[in-house]
N, C-alpha and C positions, 0 to 999 in steps of 0.2 A: 349701497349695500343693503343687505337683507335687513328688515325691521325685527326688533324682537320685543315682545310683549310677555309680561309674567299674567298668568290667569288663574283665578280661583274657580272657574267653571268647570263643570263635569265633561268628562271626555264624551259623554252621550249627548250634551245638550250644545255644546259649541260648534258654532256653524263654520265649516272649513273645507276646503278639498278633499282632504284627507286628514284621518286620525292615526297617528303613530303609536304602536304599542311595542313593548319589548318581550322577547321570547328567548328562553334559556334552555340549555341542554340538561334535561334531567335525567336520571339514571334509569327511566323508563320511557323516554321519549320526550317532545318539547314542553315546557312548564311556562304557563304565562307570567309575567314579570310584574311586580307590584306598580300601581297606577294605571293598569288596564282593566280594574274591576267592572267598572259600567259598562266598557266594551265587551268583556265576557259575560256579563250578565245578559246583555242584549242578544248574545247567541245562545242564550240558555245555559250557561256555564260549559259550553262545550268548544269555546274557540281553539282551545289547545288541540282538541280531536280533529277540527277541522284542518286547521294547519297542518297537523301531521297527514291528513288525508291529501293535501295539495304539495306534499314532500317536505315541509319545512322541518328542521331539527333543532334549530336555535344557535346553529354554528354562528361565530362571529362573523358580521356583515353581511348575512343571508337576509335577502329581503322578499317578502312575499305579499303580493296584493290580492285582496278580495274584497267583492261588493259588500257593502255595510249590511249588517242586519235590520231588521224593522226597530225602529225606536232611535235608531242613531242619525243625528242631525249631518254627520258628513257622509257623502256618498261611498267613501272607500275607507278601508282599513289596511293600512302598511305594518306588516308585522317585521320586526329586524332583530336579527339575532344577537345575543349579548355574549355567547359562548357560554362556558360552564356555569351552571347555577351555584352561586356561593353557598358556602354552609348555612345552616340554619342559625339565625341570630346574626349573620353577617349581611354586609351591604354589597352591592356591584362596585367594583375597581373604578376609579374615575377615569381611567383611559378607555376602559370597555363602554361606558356610558358615553365618552366623547366620540369615539368610532362607530357606535351604532347610530348616533344623533347625525352624525356626518354622512353615512351611509343613507339613511333615511333621506336627509335632504337632498342628497344628488339624486335620488329617486324620485323626487318631487320637482326637479327641475322644470321650470314653465308654469309653476302653479301658483296661485294668489296666495294660499294660506295653508299652513300644516299644523295641526294640533299634536303637540308632542307629550304623549301620556306615558313616558318613560319613568323608571325609579327615582324618585325625587323625596329623599328624605331630610335633607338638610340645603342649606346654602352651599355647600361644597358640591352637591349633587346637581344643584340647579345651575351652578358656573361651569361643571363639565357638559352638561346637556347643552348649554347655551354656547358654549364654544365650539362643540363639535358641529351641532347644526349650522351655525353661522360660517364656519370653517368650510363645511361640507358644501354649503348654497354656493361658493365662489366659482365665477365664470369670468373667463378673461374676454374683454371686450374687444373683439378683433378689429372694431370701426374706430377704437379708442387708442390706437398704436401711436400716442406721441409722447411717451416717455416721461410723462410728468406725474403720474401716480395719482392724478386726480381723481378717477373713478373710485378708487378704494379709500381716499383721503377725506371724502366726504359723503354722507348718505346719499344714495342714489334711487332716483324715481324713474329710472328706465324701464321698470317693469310696468308701467302705467301707460296706456294710451298708445302704446306702438304693437302692433299685432307680432311682427316677427320677434321681438324680444320677450313678448309674453310666452311665445311658444318656446323659444329656446333660450331664453335667459336663466338665472338662477330663483330659485323659490322666493318669493317676495315678502313673505311675513312668516315668522315664526312664533307660535303661540305656546309658550311653555307652560304646561298643566302643572298643576301642584306647586307652582310659583305663588309667592306672598307679596304683592305689589307695596304693603305698606309695611312689610318687615324689613328694618335696615339692612341686616345682612343679605337678604334675597336682593333687595333693591342694589346693594352696591355689587353684589356679583353680577348682576345684568348690566350695570354701566360697565364693569371692568371687562367683562366679556365683549361687549360692543366696542369699546375702545381698542382691546388687544388685538381683535380679530380684524379691524378696520387697518390696523398696522402690518399684521402680517399678510393681508390683503395688498396693501400697498407695495411691499416687498414683493409678493406674486407679480403684481401689475409690471414692475420695473424688470424683473427677471424675465418675463415673458415678452417683453417689447423687444422688436427685432433691433439688431446692432445698427443697421443703418439710419434707425430713428434715434437711438439712444446711444449717444457717444459721450467721452467724458465731459464735455461742455455741456450738454444737454443734462446729462445726470446732475451735473453742479448746480444747474439753473434751477432743476426740481426741488433741491434741497434749499436754495436760497427762497424759492415761493413757498413752500412749508413753512420754512423759519419765519416768514414774515406773518404767516397765518396764525402759528402758534406761539408767538414772542420768544422765538428762539435766536440766539445769536450765531452768524455765519462769517466766515474768513475763505475766500476762495483764492489759492495761489493758481495763476496761470503759467504758461510756460516761461515767460521771462522773470515771474518772480521766482519759480522753481530754478532756473539757471542762476539767478542772483543769490539765492539761499544755498545753493550747493546740494540741491537732491539729486544727486547722480543715480541714484536706485530707479527712482520715478521717471526721470528723464530718458534714461538709458532705455527702459522698457518701451516707451512711447516713442522715441526719436523716428521709428521706421512707417510711422502712420502720419496721413495727412490731417487725422484729428487730434490735436496735440492734448497732453496729459493734464491732470488737474489735482490739486490737494485741497480737499475741502475739511474744515473745520466747523463743525455745528454743535452748538454747546446750549443745554438746560442747566439753569441754577435755581434752587430753592433757597430763599432767604434764611431759613432755619436749618439747613443741609449740615450734617457734621462730616460727612465723608464724600469724597469725588471717587466716580469711576470715569477711566477713559476706555473707550471701545475703540478697536481700527479694525477697518473692514477692506478687504481686498476687493478692487473694483476694476478689473479688466473686462471692459465693456464687449470687446471681442478678442479671442486669442486664438492666433494661427498657429502658433508656435513661434512665430518669428523666422529667422533663419533657419532655425531647427524645426522645419516645417511639420504640423501633424500630418500623419497619413491619411488618405482617405476613408472616412466612416469614423473619424475623432474629431472632427471639427464643425459638424453640423449644429450642434447644440452649445457650442461655444460662447453663445450670447448670455449663458449663464453663470459665465465667471466672474461676475460682478455681484454673486449672490450675496458675500459676505458684507460688502458695502451698502447693499440693499437692507440687510438685516441691522447694521448699526444704524443707518438711517431712520429707519423703522421704530427702532428700540428709541431713540431720542425722543422722538415725535410722542410715541406712547407715554413715555415718563411725564412730558410737559402735560399730556390729556389727562393723566390719572394724578397729576400734582405732586409727584412723589417727593419725599423729604430727602434729596439727594443729589447732588451736581453730578451731572454726565456730559462728558465731551467726545462727540463721535468724531471719528478721523476717517475720512473716505478717500482712499488712494487710487485715483481713477486713470486709467490708461488703456489704450489700444494696442495690443501686440501684433505687430504686422511686418512682413518681409519687403524690404525696397534697399534701394541704394544707401539710404542713410541710416538703415537699421543696425542695431548692435550685432557685433559677429560674435560666434563662438571664439573664444581667445582673447576677446577685449577685456580690459580692465575698467571698471566703474570706481570714481570716488565718491562715497556714500555721504550722505548727510552728517553721519558721525564722525565722519572724518576717516574711518577704515576702507580699504581698497577692497573690492571683490573681482576675482576672475570669473568672467562668465563662460562655463563650459558647455551649457546647454542653454539657448534663449528662451525654450519652453519651460523652463524654471523661474519663470518671471515673476510670479506672484510673491514669492520671498523678497525679491527685490524691492518691489513697492512698498510691501509691508515694513522692510526694514527701516526705510527714511520716515515711515510714519510712526514706527514704534519709537523711534530715537525722539522725534519731534514731541510726542505724547509724553514721554518721559521728564521732557523739560520743565512739565507744569506741575511734577510730583504729584500725581495722583496716590491714592490709597491702593488701587490695584488696576491693572491693564488687561483686557481680553481682547485678544484678536481673533476675527471670524474670516475663514477663507476656505474656498474650493481650492484646496492647495495640491493634494496629491493623488495620483491615481493609484500609488501604494495604499493609502488609506481605504480606498475603495477594496482592493484585492484582499485586506485584512479584515474589513467589518462589513463588508456588504453595501448595499443601495440604500438602507434604511438607517443605519446609525452612524453618527459622527465619533470621530476620536477626541480626547482630550489631554493635554499636554500641560506641564506647568513647571515653575522652577522652585515651587512650594508643594510640598505634599498635601498638606491640609487644605490648600486651597483648591488642589486639583480633585481633592475628595469631595468639596464642598460644591464645585461645579456639578460634578457627577451626580450628587445628592439632588441640586437645584434642578438640573436637566429632567429628572426622574420625577421630581414634582410638578414640572411643567407639563409632563407627558410626553417629552422628546428623547428617543432612544440615543444612547451615549455610551462610551466607554474609556477609562482613565488608560492612558499609554506611557510608556516610559521615555526617558531620555538618557539611554544608555551613554555613559562617558566614554567607553571605547570607540564608540561612532564618531566622537569630535574629529579624531585623527584623519577620517577620511575627507573633510573639507579644507584640509591644508591646501595651500598653493605655494609654487615655488617664485611666483612674479606678484603675488598680492597677500593681504592679511588673510583671506578667504577665498573659497571656490563656492560658486552657487550649486554644485552637485558633489555627491561624495559615493559612498557605496549604494548600489542598487537595491540590495537586500535591506530591507528596514527602512526604504525611501522616505515613508512618511515621517520616521522619527529622525531621520537626518535633517529634514526640512525644520523640525521643530528644533533641533539642535542648533540649525543656522540662525534662526529668529532669536533664540534666547541670547546670542552673541550683542543684540542690539538693544537689549532689555537693562535698564539701569540696576546695579546692585542695590538690594532693600528695598525693590518694588514688587510685590506678587504679581506674578503674570501667569495667564492661563491661554492657551491656544486651542481654539475648536477648528479641526479640519472637517468641513460640511461637505467634502467632495461628493460623498454618496448620496445624501439625502436631499442636497439642494434641488435638484431636478429629477423629475420622475419621469423616465423615459418609458414605462410601462402604463398599463391601464391605471385608472383612478381607484383608491381603495380607501375604506373608512371616510376621514374628512380630508384626504390627501388628493389632491387633482392630478390631472396629467400636467406636465411642464413645471414652472416654476413653484416650489413648496412655502417659502417663506421660513425655511429651516433656520433654528437658532433665535429666532425673535423672542418666543415665548420663554425660552431659557435665558435670556439677557434682561427681559423684563422682570423675571421671577427674580434674578440675582439683584437688579436694582431695588425690588421691593424687599429684600430679605437684608439689603445694606441699609436702605431708609429705615428699616426697624432695628437696627443694630444688631442684627443676627449675625453678622460676620465680624471679625476681630479688625 
């Protein structure tokens, strides 16, 4: 992973491959952002004019490279757009700093060291720049498609001594100028950013791993390996244990594949914790749709259908790294949804772990089936709150687009809190309702429930189905990350193409808020 250092050096004196400065959109053209004063001085106070001549406007994500002026130790200046300049006396928004730092880090791929002279007024700004730069520096190691997430779980030194990786790999080191290495708040911000991004990248690695390499058993093994490294407890239920326990949802989805399903429990505990969170992740390592086969053009990226489980796994490890004063139990519902002679058929009825029966009207609505079993099991441990995370419905993508996830809950206050927490973390989300009138659409003449209901509002119907498996009295939240979990377009800001690690930052912030007693 890219190294992060806090530096008190001047942007003019630090040796690096490039010095990164911020530029904002002002009323009369680009404006140089705070932090770049030394660089601007080297250009005779005319850096903004030079950038405008080169076509720079300060628009968000805009990157302009130019040769450094005499007096700068770095040979290149990289100006990155921050968007609209804030009002006098106001600082830049944290997310604007994250995105700018991410865009700069991507532009410096293959470099040894980047000196980031972006606006840093306090530890919060330092955290935003550090997170953005480290997130933007991510690159999936195509030669490490082993499904174990090892590359992002530990610091990597791949950028040293290997010509190919030097040229094509991520930025090796981020030097954060304006940082205060002896200040406790700044030091804590840097340490948190490093731990958090390592786990976001763990999730990204898992999501990007091909499905023929990462199946349910391999995913479960990765969790066990990480648990041993970080002092976590794990329990893995294989197909025999699932059958003995009556996990009809997970088994029903996985029975058509030669790669049998798994349910993984991975838990972090703190001796002084007063609250317990349960996190449940959908882990369909490949989703063909089953007998209800997806049409051509809709299954090429379905290795990403385990993004929810990846997010839960990464969050539990992050909590351990950060030593959060909260207990967190992660449940990874892992299966491969394939068509075969043994696959569940439309019209079949499954007996779920809860004892309820479900008529399967569409085998491509499989995520809610594995989540239902895991939710029921998680409720047995009486956590203070449960949040499930899933690439659950295309309907949510239609509703909110590719960059925003939906939030549903059985508790309005908890739903609001999750929305606020996601915003704090820098992840776009939107609260969604669970209309009571849609419940009738999942009634079945042959079972307690059907796994499909009205097509209109399908994302809400899926949430209503899941709610049926949450015990009364337990606050529950459902994050449908179908849109932002996998980026099929070009990279932007700190977001790479492919797996994004969506929801990890929100879940970690939830854990921190819970540890601090900020949630009831």
